[in-house]
C-alpha positions as CSV (number, residue, x, y, z in Angstrom):
1,M,-0.2,-0.1,0.1
2,T,2.8,2.4,0.6
3,A,4.6,1.6,-2.1
4,T,1.9,2.1,-4.4
5,S,0.4,5.6,-2.6
6,A,4.0,7.8,-2.8
7,P,4.1,8.3,-6.9
8,S,0.2,9.2,-6.8
9,R,0.7,11.9,-4.1
10,S,3.9,13.4,-6.4
11,L,1.7,13.4,-9.4
12,R,-0.8,15.8,-7.4
13,K,2.3,18.0,-6.5
14,L,3.0,18.5,-10.1
15,R,-0.5,19.2,-11.1
16,L,-0.7,22.9,-12.6
17,S,-3.2,25.8,-11.7
18,A,-4.9,27.9,-14.3
19,F,-2.5,30.9,-13.0
20,D,0.5,28.9,-13.3
21,R,-0.1,27.5,-17.1
22,M,-0.7,31.0,-18.0
23,V,2.5,32.2,-16.5
24,A,4.3,29.5,-18.0
25,L,2.5,30.5,-21.9
26,I,4.0,34.1,-21.3
27,V,7.1,32.7,-20.5
28,V,7.2,30.6,-23.7
29,L,5.9,33.2,-25.7
30,L,8.9,35.8,-24.5
31,V,11.2,33.2,-25.2
32,A,10.2,32.7,-28.8
33,G,9.7,36.5,-29.2
34,I,13.0,36.5,-28.6
35,G,14.2,34.0,-30.8
36,L,12.3,35.1,-33.4
37,T,14.2,38.5,-32.8
38,I,17.3,37.1,-32.9
39,L,16.7,35.2,-36.2
40,L,15.1,38.0,-38.1
41,G,17.0,40.9,-36.8
42,D,16.1,43.9,-35.5
43,R,13.2,45.7,-37.4
44,V,12.8,48.7,-35.6
45,G,16.2,49.9,-34.7
46,V,17.5,53.4,-33.8
47,T,14.7,55.9,-34.5
48,V,14.6,60.0,-35.1
49,E,12.7,61.5,-31.9
50,R,13.3,64.7,-32.7
51,A,14.5,67.1,-36.1
52,A,14.6,71.0,-36.8
53,P,13.7,73.0,-38.5
54,L,10.5,71.6,-40.0
55,G,8.5,74.0,-42.6
56,E,10.6,77.3,-42.2
57,A,13.7,78.4,-41.2
58,R,16.1,81.0,-41.0
59,S,19.2,81.6,-43.1
60,T,21.5,80.8,-39.6
61,S,19.3,78.0,-38.3
62,R,21.0,74.5,-37.1
63,V,20.2,71.3,-38.2
64,V,19.0,69.5,-35.3
65,I,18.4,65.4,-35.1
66,Q,17.8,63.7,-31.7
67,F,18.3,60.0,-31.6
68,S,16.3,57.5,-29.6
69,E,19.7,56.1,-28.1
70,V,23.2,57.7,-27.9
71,M,24.9,57.4,-31.3
72,Q,28.5,56.7,-32.7
73,R,29.3,60.1,-34.0
74,D,31.3,59.3,-36.9
75,T,28.6,56.9,-38.1
76,V,26.3,59.7,-38.3
77,A,28.7,62.1,-39.8
78,E,29.2,60.3,-42.9
79,R,26.0,59.6,-43.7
80,L,24.3,63.1,-43.2
81,S,24.1,65.7,-46.2
82,L,22.0,69.0,-46.1
83,V,21.5,69.9,-50.0
84,A,20.0,72.9,-51.5
85,L,16.5,71.7,-53.7
86,H,16.0,73.2,-56.9
87,P,13.3,75.5,-57.2
88,D,10.7,73.2,-59.2
89,A,11.6,70.2,-56.8
90,P,8.3,68.7,-55.5
91,A,6.8,69.6,-51.9
92,D,6.7,66.4,-50.8
93,V,10.2,65.3,-49.8
94,M,9.9,61.7,-50.0
95,A,9.2,62.3,-54.0
96,L,12.6,64.1,-54.3
97,T,15.0,62.4,-57.1
98,P,18.6,63.4,-57.6
99,D,17.5,65.3,-60.5
100,D,15.8,67.4,-57.5
101,L,18.9,68.2,-55.8
102,G,21.5,71.1,-55.9
103,D,24.9,71.7,-54.2
104,S,25.5,70.4,-50.9
105,V,26.3,72.5,-47.9
106,T,29.0,72.1,-46.1
107,G,29.5,72.2,-41.9
108,S,30.4,71.5,-38.7
109,I,28.8,69.0,-36.2
110,T,28.4,69.2,-32.4
111,W,26.7,67.0,-30.2
112,N,24.4,67.6,-27.1
113,G,23.7,64.4,-25.5
114,R,21.7,62.1,-27.8
115,A,21.1,65.4,-30.5
116,M,23.3,66.1,-33.1
117,I,23.4,69.9,-34.2
118,F,24.7,70.7,-37.9
119,Q,25.8,74.0,-38.1
120,P,26.3,75.4,-41.9
121,D,29.5,77.4,-42.9
122,T,27.8,80.0,-44.4
123,A,24.1,81.3,-44.4
124,L,21.6,79.4,-46.1
125,Q,20.0,81.6,-49.0
126,P,17.0,83.4,-48.1
127,G,13.7,82.0,-50.0
128,G,16.0,78.5,-50.5
129,R,14.5,75.4,-50.1
130,Y,16.6,72.4,-48.5
131,G,16.6,69.0,-47.7
132,V,18.1,66.9,-45.2
133,F,19.2,63.3,-45.8
134,L,20.3,60.9,-43.4
135,Q,21.3,57.3,-45.1
136,P,20.8,54.2,-43.1
137,G,23.4,52.3,-41.1
138,A,24.4,54.8,-38.6
139,Q,25.2,53.2,-35.2
140,A,24.2,53.4,-31.9
141,D,26.6,52.7,-29.0
142,T,24.3,49.5,-28.3
143,G,25.2,48.3,-32.0
144,R,21.7,49.0,-33.0
145,A,21.4,50.7,-36.2
146,V,19.2,53.3,-38.3
147,L,17.4,51.2,-40.5
148,A,15.5,53.3,-43.0
149,E,16.6,56.4,-44.7
150,Y,15.4,59.6,-42.8
151,R,14.5,62.7,-44.7
152,F,12.8,66.1,-44.2
153,A,12.9,69.8,-45.6
154,F,12.5,73.4,-44.8
155,T,12.1,76.4,-46.7
156,V,14.6,79.5,-45.5
157,R,12.6,83.1,-44.8
158,R,13.5,86.3,-45.6
159,P,15.2,88.4,-43.1
160,R,13.3,91.1,-41.1
161,V,14.8,94.5,-39.9
162,A,14.3,95.3,-36.2
163,Y,14.9,99.1,-35.8
164,L,14.5,101.6,-32.5
165,A,11.8,104.4,-33.1
166,P,10.3,107.1,-33.0
167,A,13.7,108.7,-33.8
168,S,11.9,112.3,-33.2
169,G,10.4,111.3,-29.6
170,S,10.1,109.3,-26.8
171,P,10.1,106.7,-25.3
172,F,12.0,104.5,-28.0
173,N,10.6,101.2,-28.7
174,I,12.0,98.0,-31.0
175,W,10.0,97.5,-34.1
176,I,10.6,94.6,-36.6
177,A,9.5,95.0,-40.2
178,D,9.6,92.8,-43.5
179,P,11.6,95.1,-45.8
180,T,9.3,93.6,-48.6
181,D,6.3,94.9,-47.2
182,P,7.2,97.8,-44.5
183,E,3.9,98.4,-43.7
184,S,3.8,95.3,-41.6
185,A,5.8,96.7,-39.2
186,Q,5.4,95.9,-35.6
187,Q,6.1,97.1,-32.1
188,V,7.8,94.2,-30.1
189,T,8.8,96.0,-27.0
190,F,6.4,98.5,-24.6
191,S,8.7,100.2,-22.5
192,P,7.7,103.3,-21.2
193,A,10.9,104.2,-20.2
194,G,12.4,103.7,-23.6
195,I,14.9,101.2,-24.9
196,F,18.6,102.4,-25.3
197,D,20.2,99.8,-27.6
198,F,19.5,96.2,-28.6
199,G,21.5,93.2,-30.2
200,V,19.5,90.4,-32.4
201,S,20.8,87.0,-31.3
202,P,22.4,84.9,-34.0
203,D,19.5,82.7,-34.7
204,G,17.2,85.4,-34.9
205,T,14.9,84.1,-32.0
206,K,15.6,86.4,-29.6
207,I,16.5,90.1,-29.0
208,A,18.7,91.3,-25.8
209,F,18.1,95.1,-25.3
210,S,19.0,97.6,-22.5
211,E,16.1,99.6,-20.8
212,R,16.8,102.5,-18.8
213,N,15.0,102.9,-15.2
214,T,13.9,106.6,-15.2
215,N,13.5,106.4,-11.3
216,T,17.3,105.3,-10.6
217,G,18.9,106.5,-13.8
218,T,20.6,102.9,-14.2
219,A,20.1,100.5,-17.4
220,D,19.7,96.8,-17.6
221,I,19.8,94.4,-19.8
222,K,16.7,92.5,-20.6
223,L,16.0,89.7,-23.1
224,L,13.0,89.3,-25.4
225,D,11.8,85.5,-26.8
226,L,10.5,86.4,-30.4
227,E,8.5,83.0,-30.5
228,T,7.1,82.8,-27.2
229,G,7.0,87.0,-26.1
230,G,8.6,85.9,-22.8
231,L,10.8,88.6,-21.1
232,E,13.6,88.1,-18.6
233,Q,16.0,90.5,-16.8
234,L,19.7,89.3,-17.4
235,T,21.6,91.7,-15.0
236,N,21.3,93.5,-11.9
237,C,22.8,96.8,-12.4
238,A,21.8,98.5,-9.2
239,D,24.2,101.1,-9.2
240,S,25.7,100.4,-12.9
241,D,24.9,101.8,-16.5
242,C,24.5,98.3,-18.2
243,T,24.3,98.6,-22.1
244,T,25.0,97.9,-25.9
245,P,24.6,94.1,-25.9
246,V,26.7,92.2,-28.4
247,W,25.8,88.4,-29.1
248,R,28.6,85.6,-29.5
249,P,28.2,83.9,-32.9
250,D,27.2,80.6,-30.9
251,G,24.5,82.8,-28.9
252,Q,25.7,81.5,-25.6
253,I,27.2,84.6,-24.9
254,I,26.4,88.5,-24.8
255,A,29.1,90.9,-23.9
256,Y,27.8,94.2,-22.7
257,Q,29.5,97.3,-21.5
258,R,29.4,98.5,-17.6
259,V,29.8,102.0,-16.1
260,D,30.0,101.7,-12.0
261,F,28.5,104.9,-10.3
262,N,30.4,104.1,-7.2
263,T,27.4,106.2,-5.3
264,G,28.5,106.6,-2.0
265,L,32.1,106.0,-2.4
266,N,33.6,109.2,-2.8
267,V,35.4,108.1,-6.4
268,P,34.7,109.0,-9.9
269,I,32.4,107.2,-11.9
270,S,34.3,104.1,-13.3
271,P,35.5,103.9,-16.5
272,T,33.8,101.8,-19.1
273,R,34.5,98.2,-18.9
274,T,33.1,94.9,-21.0
275,W,31.4,92.1,-19.1
276,L,29.7,89.1,-20.3
277,I,26.4,87.4,-19.7
278,D,27.0,83.4,-19.8
279,L,23.4,82.3,-21.2
280,S,24.0,78.6,-20.7
281,T,23.8,78.6,-16.8
282,T,20.4,78.7,-15.2
283,P,19.8,81.7,-14.3
284,A,22.4,83.5,-16.3
285,T,25.7,84.6,-14.5
286,T,27.5,88.0,-15.2
287,R,31.3,88.2,-15.0
288,P,34.0,90.9,-16.6
289,L,35.6,89.8,-19.6
290,F,38.7,90.5,-18.2
291,D,40.1,89.0,-15.0
292,D,42.4,92.2,-14.6
293,S,40.1,95.4,-13.5
294,Q,42.9,97.5,-15.3
295,I,42.0,96.3,-18.5
296,L,39.4,98.6,-20.2
297,G,37.8,98.6,-23.2
298,Y,34.5,99.2,-25.2
299,G,32.8,98.4,-28.5
300,L,33.3,94.7,-28.6
301,Q,33.2,92.8,-31.7
302,W,33.4,88.7,-32.1
303,S,35.3,86.9,-34.9
304,A,32.9,84.5,-36.7
305,D,33.8,81.8,-34.5
306,G,33.9,83.6,-31.0
307,S,37.5,82.7,-30.5
308,K,38.5,86.4,-31.0
309,A,37.3,90.0,-30.1
310,T,38.5,93.5,-30.7
311,L,37.5,96.7,-28.1
312,Y,38.4,100.2,-28.0
313,D,41.0,101.1,-25.1
314,S,40.7,105.0,-24.9
315,G,43.8,105.3,-22.2
316,T,46.4,103.3,-24.5
317,Q,44.2,104.8,-27.7
318,S,44.5,101.4,-29.0
319,I,42.4,98.6,-30.1
320,L,42.8,95.3,-28.3
321,L,42.9,92.5,-30.2
322,Y,42.0,89.6,-27.7
323,D,42.4,86.1,-28.1
324,L,40.2,84.0,-26.1
325,N,41.8,80.7,-26.4
326,E,45.1,81.7,-25.5
327,G,44.1,84.7,-23.1
328,S,46.8,87.1,-25.4
329,I,46.3,90.6,-26.2
330,A,47.8,92.6,-29.1
331,L,47.5,96.1,-29.5
332,V,47.0,98.5,-32.5
333,S,47.4,101.9,-32.3
334,S,44.6,103.9,-33.2
335,N,43.6,107.8,-32.4
336,Y,39.8,107.2,-34.0
337,G,38.5,106.0,-30.9
338,N,36.3,102.8,-32.1
339,S,37.4,99.2,-32.4
340,G,37.7,98.9,-36.3
341,A,36.1,96.1,-38.3
342,L,37.5,92.5,-37.4
343,S,37.0,90.2,-40.3
344,P,35.0,87.2,-39.8
345,D,38.1,84.6,-39.4
346,G,39.5,87.1,-37.2
347,T,43.2,87.4,-38.8
348,K,42.6,90.9,-40.2
349,L,41.6,94.2,-38.8
350,V,40.3,97.2,-40.8
351,F,40.3,100.3,-38.8
352,T,40.5,104.2,-39.3
353,T,43.1,106.9,-38.8
354,V,42.6,110.5,-38.8
355,L,45.1,112.6,-41.1
356,F,45.9,115.9,-39.7
357,E,46.5,118.1,-42.9
358,P,47.6,121.8,-42.8
359,G,43.6,123.6,-42.0
360,T,41.8,120.2,-42.1
361,T,41.8,116.5,-41.1
362,R,40.5,113.8,-42.9
363,N,40.1,109.7,-42.3
364,V,41.6,107.2,-44.0
365,L,41.4,103.1,-43.7
366,Q,43.9,101.0,-42.8
367,I,44.3,97.0,-42.4
368,A,46.6,95.2,-39.9
369,D,47.1,91.3,-41.1
370,F,47.5,89.6,-37.5
371,S,49.0,86.3,-39.3
372,S,51.8,88.2,-41.3
373,E,51.9,91.1,-38.6
374,A,52.1,93.7,-41.4
375,F,50.0,97.0,-41.5
376,S,49.1,98.7,-45.0
377,D,46.7,101.6,-46.1
378,L,43.4,100.6,-48.0
379,S,42.6,104.2,-48.1
380,H,44.5,105.3,-51.5
381,V,46.1,108.4,-49.4
382,D,46.9,109.8,-52.3
383,E,42.9,110.4,-53.1
384,L,41.1,113.1,-51.6
385,V,39.3,110.6,-49.7
386,D,37.5,110.9,-46.3
387,D,36.4,107.2,-45.1
388,D,34.8,106.9,-42.1
389,A,33.7,103.6,-41.3
390,A,33.8,99.8,-42.8
391,V,32.0,96.4,-42.5
392,W,33.1,93.4,-43.5
393,S,30.6,91.1,-45.4
394,P,30.2,87.5,-44.0
395,D,32.1,86.3,-46.0
396,G,35.3,88.4,-45.5
397,S,35.4,89.1,-49.5
398,L,33.9,92.6,-49.6
399,L,34.0,95.7,-47.4
400,A,31.1,98.3,-47.4
401,V,32.8,101.6,-46.4
402,A,31.1,105.0,-45.6
403,R,33.1,107.5,-47.9
404,R,33.0,111.2,-48.9
405,Y,35.3,112.8,-51.5
406,T,36.8,116.0,-50.8
407,D,37.8,116.9,-54.5
408,D,35.2,117.6,-56.9
409,R,33.1,114.3,-56.1
410,Y,32.4,116.0,-52.6
411,T,29.2,115.3,-51.1
412,R,27.8,116.8,-47.8
413,G,26.9,113.2,-46.2
414,R,28.9,109.9,-47.0
415,Q,28.0,107.4,-49.1
416,I,28.2,103.6,-49.3
417,Y,31.0,102.1,-51.6
418,L,32.2,98.3,-52.0
419,M,36.1,97.9,-51.4
420,D,37.9,94.9,-52.3
421,P,39.9,94.2,-48.8
422,A,43.0,93.4,-51.0
423,T,43.3,95.8,-53.5
424,G,41.3,98.9,-51.9
425,D,39.7,99.5,-55.2
426,V,36.0,100.7,-54.9
427,Q,32.8,101.0,-56.6
428,P,29.9,102.8,-55.8
429,L,26.8,101.3,-54.1
430,V,24.8,104.0,-52.4
431,V,25.4,107.7,-54.0
432,D,22.8,110.4,-53.1
433,P,24.2,113.9,-52.5
434,R,21.0,114.6,-50.3
435,Y,21.6,112.0,-48.2
436,A,24.2,111.1,-45.5
437,N,24.8,107.3,-44.7
438,G,26.0,105.5,-41.7
439,F,25.3,102.5,-39.3
440,F,25.0,100.1,-41.6
441,S,25.2,96.1,-41.9
442,F,25.2,92.9,-44.1
443,D,22.6,90.6,-43.6
444,P,23.5,87.1,-42.9
445,S,23.5,86.2,-46.4
446,G,25.9,89.1,-47.6
447,Q,23.3,89.5,-50.3
448,Q,22.2,93.3,-49.1
449,L,22.6,96.1,-46.8
450,V,20.4,97.9,-44.1
451,I,21.5,101.3,-43.7
452,Q,21.0,104.3,-41.2
453,R,20.1,107.2,-43.7
454,F,19.6,110.8,-43.0
455,P,18.2,113.4,-45.6
456,E,20.9,116.2,-45.2
457,L,19.2,118.0,-48.2
458,T,15.7,118.7,-49.7
459,E,15.0,117.7,-53.1
460,D,16.0,121.3,-54.1
461,G,19.4,121.2,-52.6
462,T,18.8,123.6,-49.5
463,P,19.8,122.2,-45.9
464,N,16.8,119.9,-44.5
465,N,16.4,121.5,-41.0
466,A,13.3,119.0,-40.8
467,G,15.0,115.9,-41.6
468,V,14.7,112.6,-38.9
469,P,16.8,109.4,-39.6
470,E,15.4,107.0,-42.0
471,I,15.8,103.1,-42.1
472,W,16.7,101.3,-45.8
473,T,17.8,98.6,-47.5
474,V,20.2,98.0,-50.8
475,S,20.6,95.1,-52.8
476,L,24.3,94.3,-53.7
477,A,23.1,92.3,-56.6
478,S,20.7,95.2,-58.1
479,G,21.7,98.3,-56.3
480,I,17.4,98.8,-55.8
481,L,17.1,100.8,-52.6
482,R,13.9,100.4,-50.5
483,Q,12.6,102.6,-47.7
484,I,11.5,100.7,-44.5
485,K,10.9,103.5,-42.1
486,I,11.0,107.3,-41.7
487,D,11.5,108.4,-38.1
488,G,13.5,105.5,-37.0
489,F,17.0,104.4,-36.4
490,H,19.8,101.7,-35.1
491,P,18.8,99.2,-37.6
492,R,19.7,95.0,-37.2
493,W,19.3,92.4,-38.9
494,V,16.8,89.8,-37.6
495,P,17.4,86.2,-39.7
């Protein structure tokens, strides 16, 4: 009896409940699924979680692709291309064929975690359409791959112009207009105290501006987000004037000028120093550009890569070229009082020198080549010219120069000429004896200038006592002038 009953008890112990059978079935299915995946391979692979820009972009926009996994970066770079599309290319990006593709755009790649950021070497063409193509095969650190081609397209919108208005009254506020439709101008700040000056971010999404406090007499730097309308105060200049924001080309740093009033310290007002706002921290932090408080300077300009900057030091009557990577400073003697024009690659500086001649003075342009440590004249000094300012084109191939001839070609105000920086030879761009031209800059593509102009003379050639500043643009290709605003000043491009 005992021998026959023991096996029966063991069989009863192995009998499975309904729950046990369900769990066992799930385990079997999971094992089968894993086996099938191994047999057939990964059919999903690494995916793209986010891509930008989509639809519309700016001429300075970067291409961003964020992956679902951390990638082997070289495998992405060798499979990525940004290509200009022909005007008649189909709207459906998936329908694009090789015949629809134009030239590829060169650029550099950086990474922020799983996000790849492609920065074009030159500005994208306004009105142009571009396609982004990522070929399959890019590998993640896990060994998984992007299994299918990923592509998207966008159109580059035309740049707008920001300016302060009204020039003839107060308070000054920032307006933005489409140069092709000046009547579309919109006011974007509503300061009761008024805006002192401003700078537009390299990507065109934000404006940093200095606003004066009428109660304290001080000024602070604030940040306006043009896409959300958000407003943020970046400095706390309780006993200082903080003005003149200048964006570093990567958009992470803003330089500004600071003058400390030293109230209650029984010392004079401090000279102008340059400070930096670091936007990569939360909240943004500020610090002096130089650790040594004895190094002064104002009118900062950045090189295109942000590694160099120029300032003017009135104490030494010199332009300082500051290499931020090396921490070195080079001096260029100048008696004019501004920081000149630093070339985009940071290797050359065009600056103004005052010539003292019997009974008169005039200004000429010189160029310093830091690579060869050579100085030469740009203005042909044997010509009777008075050159006030110069601005480099984005690619460094041209200079726009404010010039006035002092011979029989004399005009009351300076006109705009295009100069070859290698030879000093010029071609007229904007010449109208009625107007004085100044405060001008290239758009990011280098195709046009925005200019602050003043009507010195009336139509009949008499002095214009009722004149107010005006904002104009001019096309380098056609020479066509377009008036944007009467009674506006301090124009800036918004990419």
